[in-house]
N, C-alpha and C positions, 0 to 999 in steps of 0.2 A: 504494500500500500504506500509506504514511504517513497519507493522508487516511482510509483505512478504519479504522486503529487509533484515530485521533483521534475519528472519528464513534462508534466502538464505546464508547470511554471516556466520551464525553459522554452517550450513551444510558444507560450503566450508572449514571452519576451521577444522571440524572433518575429512574431507577427507584428508587434509594435514597431520593431526596427524596420520591417518591410514597409509598414504604413508611413513612417517618417521618411524613409528613403524615397518613396513615391513622390513626396512633396519637396524633396531636395534638402531636408533638414533632419538632424537627429539630436536629441537632447544630450547634454554633456554628462559624463560620469560624475560621481559625487566628490571626487578628490579635489575639484577646482574650488577656488575661494574668491568671492567678490565681496569685500567688506562693505558694510553700510557707511554712508557719509552724511554729513550735515547739509550738503548741497546736492543739487540735481545736475546730472551730466547727460549729454546726448548718448544715444545708443552707439556702440562701437562695432565695427567689423575689424577683425584682426586675424593673424596667422598663429596657429599653435603647432609646435613641432617637438618631437622627442630630442632632436639634435639640430643645432644651428652651427654652420661652419663659415669661415671666411674664404675668400678667393673666388673661384669660378662661379658665375651666376647660376649655372645649371646644377651646381652641386651644393647649394646652400642648405638643403634639407635632405640629406642622404637617406634618412629613415622615413621619409614621407612627411607630410604636413597637411593641415586642414584649415579651411576658412571658417571662422566662427563669428557669432554675433551675441552680444550681451549689452546690458545697460547698467553701468555703475551708478551709485548715488544713494539716496535715502533708503530706497527699497530696491536693491540690486536684483536684476532679472536673472533667471536661469540662463546658462550658456547653451546656445543651439549651434550645432555644426551644420554648415550649409553645403559641404562638398564631400559627403561620405563615399561617393562612388569614384573619387579620384585618388590616385596614389599620393599626389602632392599638389598643393595650391600655394600661391604667393601673390604679392603685389596688389592688394585690393585698392581700387580707386572708385569713388562714388560719383555718379553722374551729377550734372549741375542742378537738376531738379530734385536730387536726393532719392530717386526711385529705383535706381539700378546700380549694380556693382560690376565693374570691369576687373578681371583678374587673369593671371596666367596659371596654367595647370598642366600636370602630367597625368594622363589617364592611367598609364602603367609605368612601372619603374624604368623600363627601357625606352619609353616613348619620348618623342620630342616635346618640349614645352610649346604650348599654343595659347592664344588669347581667347578667353571666353567672356560671356556676359550673362547676367541673370538678374532677376528681381531681388530686392533686399531681403525677401523672406526665403530665398533659395530656389524659387520656382522659375519656370521659363528659361532654363539654361540653354544656351546656344553657343556653338563654336564660331568665332569671328574669323580667325586666320587659319590658313593651311600652309604654313611656312615649310620650305624644304629643310630648314634647320630648326633652331630653337628661337622662339619669340617670347619675350618677357617684358616686365616693367611697363605695362600699358598706361596711357593717360588719355583722357577725353580731350578733344579739340572742338572748337566751334564748327558749325556747318557739317555736322554728322560725320566727323572723321576722328581717328585716333592716331596717336604716335606711340611707338614702342621700340624696344631694343631687340635687334635681330642678330643672333649669334650663328656664325657659320665656320666651316673648316674643322680640322682636327689637329691635335698636338700643337706643335710650334706655330702652325699656320692658322690656329683658331683666332678669330677676330670678331668684333661686333661693330655694327653701324646703327644709326637711328633711322627708322623707317616710318612712313606715313601711309595709311590706307583709309578707305571708306569704312563705315560701320558694318557693311556686309562683307568686308575682306577684299573687295575689288580695288584695283588701282594701286597695289602696294609698290612702293619705290623708296630707295634710300635718299636721305637728304644730307648725309655726311659722307666724305670721301677721303681716302688715304689713311695713314696710320693714326693711332690714338685710342682705338677700342672705345668708341663713344657709347655712352649709356644715358638713357633718359632719367632726369631727376624730377622735374615738375613743369607744368605749363604756367607761365606768369600771367598776371592780370593784364599786362600790356599786350598779350598775344604772342610774345616770344616764348621760345622753349629753353629751359635751363637744362643743360647737359653736363656730364662730367666726362673727362677724358684724361688719358695719360699725358704727363707734362715733362718735357716738351713733346710736341707731336711728331715723334720720330718712329722710324721702323726699327724695332729692337726686340730681341728675344729674351730680355731680362725679365724675370718674374717679379722683381721688386722695383716697381715704378711708382712715383708719386702721381696722384690724380688731382686735378683742379677743375674749377667750374667755368663753363663758357655759356654764352647765349647765342642763339641763332633764330632766324625767322622760320615759320612753319614750312616755307618753300626751300629751306636750306641755305638761304643767302644771309649775308651779314654776320658771319661767325666772328665773335669777339670775346676776349677774356673778361670775365666778370670783375675780378680784381687781381692785381699782381702786387702782393706785398711781401715777397720773399719767403713763400711757404715751401721752399725746396725740401724735399724729403717727406712732406706731409701729404696725406691723402684726404681729399674732401669729397663728401657724397652725402646721400640721405637728406637732400635739401628740400625744404618747403618754403613757401612765401606766406608771410603773415598779412593781415588785412592792411597794415600801414606800409606795405612794400618791403619790409625787412626780410632778408633771406636768412633762415636758420639752417645750419647744416652740422654734420659730424666731421670732426677733424681728428686724424689719428696718424701715428707712425705706421709703418708697414705691419699689417696684421699677420698672425699665424693661426693655424687651425686651433691651437689650444688656448690662445690668448688674443682676443680681438675686441673691437669696440673702440669708441673714441669719446672725446669731450664735446660739449655743445659750444658752438660759436655762431656769430651772426654778422651780417653786413647790413647796415641801415642804408636807406636811399640817400645817395649823395656822399656817403662816407668814403674816405680814401683807404681806410684800414678796417680790418675785422675786429670784433670785440669778442672776448671770451665770456661765455655764460657759466661754464663750470670749469673748475681747475683740473688740468690733467695731472695724473692719469685718471680718467673716468672710463666707465665701461657701459656706454650707451650704444645701442645698435639701431634704433629707429626713433623718429619723432613725428608727431602730427599736431595740428592745432585744434583744441577743443572749443575755445572761444577767444575773445580778444586778449584775455589775460592769462590763459592757461594752455599748456601743451599736454599731450599724452605721450609719454616716453617709455621705451623699453630699456630696462637697465638691469644689470646683474644684481641679484639680491645680496647686498652687503652683509645682511644678518646671518647668512649661511655661506661662509667663505668657501666651503667645500663644494657648494653647488655651482654648476656651470650654466644654470638656467637663467633666463631673463624674464622679468615680470613687468607688468604695466603699472606705471605711477603717473600721478599728475605732477606738473612742474609749473611753478609760479614765475611768470616772466618779469614782474616788477621787482621781486626780491631775489631773483635768480636762484631759487632754492627748490629742492625736491619736495614734493608734497606727499600725500598719502598713497598707500597701495590701492590700486583700482582693481587688479585681478591677478591671481596667481594659481598656477597648477603645479603641484609638487613634482609631477612626473614629466613636465614639458616646459618649453620656453614659449612665451607669448610676445609677439613682435608685430611690427608693421600695422599698428592700430590707426584707423581713420574714423572720424565721426560720420554716422549715417544721417547727414543733414544736407539740405540744399546749400549751394555756395555760388558766388557770382560767376557769370559767364565771362571769359576773357574777351578782350577787344578782338574783333575780327580783323586779321591782316589780309589785305587784298594784294595778291602777288602781281608784280608787273614784269615777271620773267616772260621770255619768248620761247614757247615749247619747241619751235623748229630751229632755233639758233644753236650753233655748235661752238660758239665762243662767248667770252665775256671780256670786260675791260678793267684794267687796273690803273688807277691814278694815285701816284705817291706824291704828296705835297713837298716833302723835304727828307730825302734819304739820309741826310747828315744827322737827323734826330735819332738818338739811341739811348736806351737805359743801360746799355752794356758798358758805358764809359762814365767815369766820375763827372766829367764836365757836361754830360748830356748831349754832346755833339761829337761826331767822328772827326778825326784829324785827316789831313791829306786832301787830295783833289779827286773826287769821284768822277770818272769819265763815262762809264757805262754800267748798266745793270744786266746781269745774266739771269735768265729764267730757266729753271730746270723742272722736270717732272719725274715722277716715280712710276716705272712700268713693271708689269708682271709678265712672267714669273721671275722670281729671284730678287725683287726689290732693287732693281738696277736703275740708276739715274740716267736720264736722257736730257741733253741740252736742247731747249726749244729755240733759243736765239738770244741776241743782245739788243738792248734799246739804249739810246743816248740819254744821259742824265744832264740836265741843264745846270747852270751855275748856281741856281737857288736850290738845287737838290731834287727837283721835281722830274718825274718821268711818267709817260703815258703809253700803255701797251695793250694789245689784244692777245689773249691767251686762250687755249682750249678750255671748254667748260667741263665741269664734273670730273676733273682729274686733280690729284695733288700737285701743287707747285711750291717752289721756294725760290729765294733770290740770293745772288752773290753780287756784291758791289765791287767793281773793277777799277783799278787805277789806269793811268794813261798808257802804260806798257802791258796791260792785261793782267797785272797781279791782283789777287783777291785781297781786298782791303777789309772786308767784313762779309760774313756769311750767316744767313738765317738758318736756324737749326730746327725750325718747325715747318710742317707742311700745311698749307691752306688751300683754298680752292675758290673758284667763282662759278656760279650757276649760269645756265644758258641765258644769255642776254643781260646778265647782271653788270652793273657799273659799281665796282668796289673801290672805295677810297681808303687810303691809310695816311697817317700823318708822317710816319718815318719808319726806320728800321728798328723793330722791337720798341715801338713808342709806348708811352704810358697811356692807358685808357682814361686817366684822370686829366690829361692835358687837352686844352682847346687849341686848335690850329691857329697859326699866325694869320692875321687878316690881310692877306695879299693874294693876288691872282697868280697862280703858278705859271712859270715861263713855258712849261711843256704844253699848256693849252694856248698860249700866245703864239708859239713858234710852229705848232702843228695843228692843222684842222682835222686830222685823223690820227688815231693812235698808231704806234709802230706795230706792224703785224709780225707776230712770231709764229711762223708756220710749222714749227716743230721739226725742221730738217735735222736729221741725226748729225750731231757734232762730236759727241764723245759718249763713252759708256764706261761705267765704273760701279763698284759696289755701292749700295745706297746708304752711305754714312756721311752726312754733311760735315764739313770742316768748320772750324772757328766757333764764334759765339752765336747766340740767338739773334 
């Protein structure tokens, strides 16, 4: 009789699981904890995983993970799992009206990561992308589009780009080009996309590269460094934008599988330097904004030094202090929490690129301007600028051609679109006076301007008309005639 009742109870439990699975949600086990609070918080979507590791995006959750929903506060709600049918889920992002969740997921352990969307209750799940490789870190864009990180290749040739597609998965295309292993961070209210990339943007097989933050437009034009304040050796990522335009991000030394995470830092609008919110070393792995004054952060539980798990806490922005525990599961880490609430639609950026154009134009105002020298200006007389591209296979450089540099340091040239390019400044006898160490690009039909060679983004250009535009009514055409070939490792400084 005892066996009968045990069997009946087990069968009843399986029926309940099946019923919850049909609606895309399963209630959490009892070992999870959501403490009561004196204030009310919005519902949260977050990722829960037995193990969280640093490094490869596709290997962050080697033992699987699940997308969960709960509401902390005065009367915390039970935790509900929204992705029981997936081996792993990650990167939840809430739609602008607060009704849907965009996320990346692995259906099976060996499957590629793809982008999915569902209602906030876990119903109406649908696959958005069918990438040939892994697609992760999705974010909503205006006009029924999304942006995400696309990972391709294997081993040393593994790389990532930022791609854009329609909400039905159609029209997928990259908007970053060349080395850097670009990854999506967030979509800014201005309509630009905040991305992280290896710094400098070189072709390198080194596993220990710092990462920094860049902005670009949704069509891939206008790549620019967010801030350059000497963060060599630091990696920046996990960035969000607050309502006042402040960028909050994680900053850390190179992480290892056994020890990773970083401290919180921020950049206010118009600020030249970053500000530290928490003193290093700190072990935060994700952050999101709950309201104007509060973040939800994932942090290692300092009360249990032996634990490698991360729990969800509130963080007060005014006092720069950690608040109370929001959620904890003794058997898993809880990370990547986002509020299930509407948020403003970013400004719509209307692209002026020309789809049929095969080239773009570069206008440099003063190639003598450089942060690489103490005086801020390069010495010597610059006669010409050499433009190089990086071709595959083998990451080999190809010289596209030279353009004249005017006495005021300006030059104007046409270059191929959607390929990595860099510049070398030449003296009168052809010697290299200075070399750019990062690869950039122009999109089809883009007019890209720069102030100088590795110029500071905080500087405004001098108020004068460049001689390159006075002397030439058309840019110098660089047709890409093969001039030289050598391994792709630029010389000199940035």
